[in-house]
C-alpha positions in Angstrom: 55.2 32.5 -0.6 54.5 29.6 -3.1 52.5 27.0 -1.8 54.1 23.5 -2.3 51.5 20.5 -3.2 52.7 17.3 -1.5 51.6 14.5 -3.8 51.1 11.1 -2.4 53.4 8.2 -3.5 52.3 5.8 -5.8 52.3 3.1 -3.3 49.5 5.2 -1.2 47.4 5.7 -4.1 47.4 2.0 -5.2 46.5 1.0 -1.3 43.7 3.5 -1.6 42.2 1.8 -4.6 42.9 -1.8 -3.3 40.9 -0.6 0.0 37.8 0.6 -2.2 37.8 -2.3 -4.4 38.0 -4.7 -1.1 35.2 -2.6 0.3 33.1 -3.0 -2.6 33.8 -6.8 -2.9 33.1 -7.6 0.9 30.2 -5.1 1.3 28.4 -3.7 -1.3 28.7 -6.8 -3.8 26.7 -9.1 -1.2 24.2 -6.6 -0.5 23.6 -5.9 -4.3 23.5 -9.8 -5.0 20.9 -10.0 -2.0 18.7 -7.1 -3.3 19.0 -8.7 -7.1 17.4 -12.1 -5.2 14.7 -10.2 -3.5 13.7 -8.4 -6.3 13.8 -11.8 -8.7 11.6 -13.4 -5.9 9.0 -10.6 -6.5 9.1 -10.4 -10.5 9.1 -14.2 -11.4 5.8 -15.0 -9.9 4.5 -11.9 -12.0 6.2 -13.1 -15.0 4.8 -16.5 -14.7 1.4 -15.2 -14.2 1.7 -13.2 -17.5 3.1 -16.0 -19.6 0.4 -18.5 -18.1 -2.4 -15.8 -18.8 -1.4 -15.6 -22.6 -2.0 -19.5 -22.7 -4.9 -21.8 -23.5 -4.9 -24.7 -21.3 -3.9 -27.4 -23.4 -0.8 -25.3 -24.1 -0.2 -24.9 -20.5 -0.5 -28.7 -19.9 2.0 -29.6 -22.6 4.4 -26.7 -21.6 3.7 -25.0 -18.2 6.8 -23.1 -17.6 7.6 -22.3 -21.4 6.8 -19.0 -23.2 3.3 -18.8 -24.8 3.7 -19.8 -28.8 1.2 -16.4 -29.6 -0.3 -13.5 -28.0 -3.5 -15.0 -26.7 -5.9 -12.6 -24.8 -9.2 -15.2 -24.7 -8.8 -15.4 -21.0 -8.8 -11.5 -20.5 -11.9 -11.7 -22.7 -13.6 -14.3 -20.7 -12.8 -13.0 -17.6 -14.4 -9.3 -18.8 -17.3 -10.7 -20.4 -18.4 -13.9 -18.3 -17.3 -12.8 -15.0 -17.8 -9.0 -15.1 -14.4 -8.0 -14.0 -15.0 -4.4 -15.4 -17.8 -4.2 -13.1 -15.8 -5.6 -10.2 -13.0 -3.5 -11.0 -15.4 -0.3 -10.7 -16.8 -1.6 -7.5 -13.1 -1.7 -6.0 -12.2 1.9 -7.3 -15.6 3.3 -5.7 -15.0 1.4 -2.6 -11.4 1.8 -2.0 -11.1 5.4 -3.3 -14.0 6.5 -1.0 -12.3 5.0 2.2 -9.1 5.9 1.4 -10.2 9.6 1.3 -11.9 9.2 4.4 -8.9 7.3 6.1 -6.6 10.1 5.0 -8.7 13.1 6.0 -9.8 11.6 9.4 -6.5 10.3 10.2 -4.6 13.1 9.5 -6.9 15.3 11.3 -6.7 13.5 14.5 -2.9 13.1 13.9 -2.6 16.9 14.0 -4.7 16.8 17.0 -2.5 14.0 19.0 0.8 15.8 17.7 0.1 19.3 18.2 -2.8 19.9 20.4 -3.1 19.9 24.4 -6.4 18.4 25.8 -7.5 16.0 28.5 -7.0 12.4 28.3 -4.5 12.6 25.3 -2.1 10.1 26.6 -4.8 7.7 27.5 -6.4 7.9 24.0 -3.0 7.4 22.2 -2.3 4.3 24.5 -5.8 3.1 23.4 -5.2 3.9 19.9 -1.9 1.6 20.1 -3.8 -1.3 21.7 -6.4 -1.3 19.1 -3.7 -2.3 16.5 -2.9 -5.5 18.5 -6.7 -6.9 18.2 -6.8 -9.6 15.5 -9.1 -8.6 12.9 -10.8 -12.1 12.6 -12.4 -11.9 16.1 -14.4 -9.0 15.1 -16.0 -10.6 11.9 -19.0 -11.9 13.8 -19.7 -9.0 15.6 -19.2 -6.8 12.4 -21.5 -9.1 10.4 -24.5 -8.9 13.2 -24.1 -5.2 13.4 -24.5 -4.5 9.7 -27.1 -7.1 9.4 -29.1 -5.5 12.3 -28.6 -2.2 10.5 -29.9 -3.5 7.1 -26.5 -2.7 5.5 -25.4 -6.1 4.2 -24.9 -5.8 0.3 -24.3 -2.0 0.9 -21.2 -0.4 -0.4 -21.3 2.0 2.8 -20.4 -1.0 5.2 -17.3 -1.8 3.4 -16.4 1.8 3.0 -16.9 2.3 6.8 -15.0 -0.7 7.9 -12.2 0.2 5.6 -11.9 3.7 6.6 -12.4 2.9 10.4 -10.1 -0.3 10.4 -7.2 1.9 8.9 -7.6 5.1 11.3 -5.5 3.6 14.3 -2.4 2.9 12.2 -3.1 6.1 10.2 -3.2 8.4 13.6 -0.1 6.5 14.9 2.0 6.8 11.6 0.8 10.5 10.9 1.3 11.8 14.4 5.0 10.6 14.6 5.6 13.0 11.2 3.5 16.0 12.4 5.6 16.2 15.7 8.7 17.5 13.8 6.4 20.6 12.4 7.7 23.5 14.3 5.4 24.9 16.8 6.5 28.5 16.1 4.8 28.3 12.6 1.6 26.9 14.3 1.7 29.8 16.9 2.4 32.5 14.2 -0.7 31.4 12.3 -3.0 31.4 15.2 -1.9 34.8 16.1 -2.8 36.1 12.4 -6.2 34.9 13.3 -6.1 31.5 11.5 -8.5 28.7 13.0 -7.4 25.3 13.8 -8.7 24.0 10.5 -6.9 26.9 8.5 -3.5 25.7 10.4 -4.3 22.3 9.4 -5.2 23.1 5.7 -2.3 25.6 5.3 0.7 24.3 7.4 0.1 20.7 8.3 -0.9 19.3 5.1 1.7 21.1 3.0 4.7 20.2 5.3 3.5 16.4 6.0 2.2 15.5 2.4 5.1 13.2 1.9 4.2 11.3 4.9 0.5 11.5 4.0 1.3 10.2 0.3 3.0 7.2 1.8 0.1 6.4 4.1 -2.1 6.7 1.1 0.0 4.1 -0.8 0.2 1.7 2.3 -3.6 2.1 2.8 -4.3 1.7 -0.8 -2.4 -1.7 -0.8 -4.1 -3.1 2.2 -7.8 -2.1 1.0 -7.4 -3.1 -2.5 -6.1 -6.6 -1.4 -8.5 -7.1 1.3 -10.9 -10.1 0.9 -12.5 -11.3 4.1 -14.7 -8.1 4.7 -15.6 -7.9 1.1 -16.8 -11.4 0.8 -18.9 -11.2 4.1 -20.5 -7.9 3.8 -21.1 -7.9 -0.3 -22.4 -11.2 -0.9 -24.0 -10.1 -4.0 -22.2 -11.1 -7.1 -22.9 -7.7 -8.9 -21.3 -5.8 -5.9 -18.2 -7.8 -5.4 -14.8 -6.1 -5.6 -12.1 -7.3 -7.8 -10.5 -9.3 -5.2 -13.5 -11.2 -4.1 -14.6 -12.0 -7.6 -11.2 -13.5 -8.2 -11.5 -15.6 -5.2 -14.8 -16.8 -6.7 -13.2 -17.7 -9.9 -10.4 -19.5 -8.2 -13.0 -21.5 -6.3 -15.0 -22.6 -9.4 -11.9 -23.3 -11.9 -9.2 -24.8 -9.9 -8.2 -26.7 -13.0 -8.0 -24.1 -15.4 -4.9 -22.6 -14.4 -4.5 -19.9 -17.2 -7.7 -18.6 -16.4 -6.8 -18.5 -12.7 -3.6 -16.4 -13.5 -5.6 -14.2 -15.5 -7.8 -13.3 -12.9 -4.7 -13.0 -10.4 -3.0 -10.6 -12.8 -5.8 -8.3 -13.5 -6.3 -7.9 -9.7 -2.5 -7.2 -8.9 -2.1 -5.0 -12.0 -3.2 -2.0 -10.2 -1.2 -2.5 -7.1 2.0 -2.9 -9.2 1.0 0.2 -11.2 0.7 2.2 -8.0 4.0 1.2 -6.5 5.7 1.6 -9.7 4.6 5.2 -10.0 5.0 6.2 -6.4 7.8 4.2 -5.3 10.3 7.1 -5.0 7.6 8.9 -2.8 7.0 5.7 -0.7 11.0 5.4 0.2 10.9 9.0 0.8 8.1 9.3 3.1 9.1 6.2 5.3 12.8 7.5 5.5 11.2 10.9 6.5 9.2 9.0 9.2 12.1 7.0 10.5 14.3 9.9 10.9 11.6 12.1 12.7 
């Protein structure tokens, strides 16, 4: 028997198109405009910093919001040669890189224990972990300085590395434990039956499955550590050991009237974070979406 195909009348098809168009105009278009405004609020300051950094001070005073007449990199040369920005950049890479590795490694280990292992006091430990995130960091500045001063670790990279790594652990454990709970217990039990140790389970099962969340946490911790200022100034007062953020703060304090030089320092400090966000933005969105879904 031949199947009869019933086609919709032209009026119904027209109504469907009008309905989709109405939905686009009323829902999607306002959201798109709002997102464009949010993007512009982020990109315009970066563009302004870039244009100002390419100007001389006299050109900036005569035309502060216009395009530079020529590509002038004298401000970048001054920041590198006079104020040691390459040295400060190397200090930041050393400190943030080491602290980031420690925070991810120790945080993922502790999150695996909280999410998948049974031990006495687990609930109390998790509640204390959450409560630590409610303590303002400013109230700990004086105790931190006195502690490292008595240990003789002022002007020591290790003091800042320890504080960055330890300070990020509560959030790291909380963030990763929510992701690790979705790992099937059957995989872990099967690995134990095959003779795998807990560290082998962590290395072969937990890390590969939880890698999107670990990468997302790495991006968030990197942004936080790279932009941190107070601890870097407090524990590393030596000019040769300053991070790039504290070096920019010192330049801002000295040259408040030389706006192109200030913008150059701010731009050099912000570029690594912008590059990281551009390179790993898709992984950041995936990791956060996966964490919310779990």
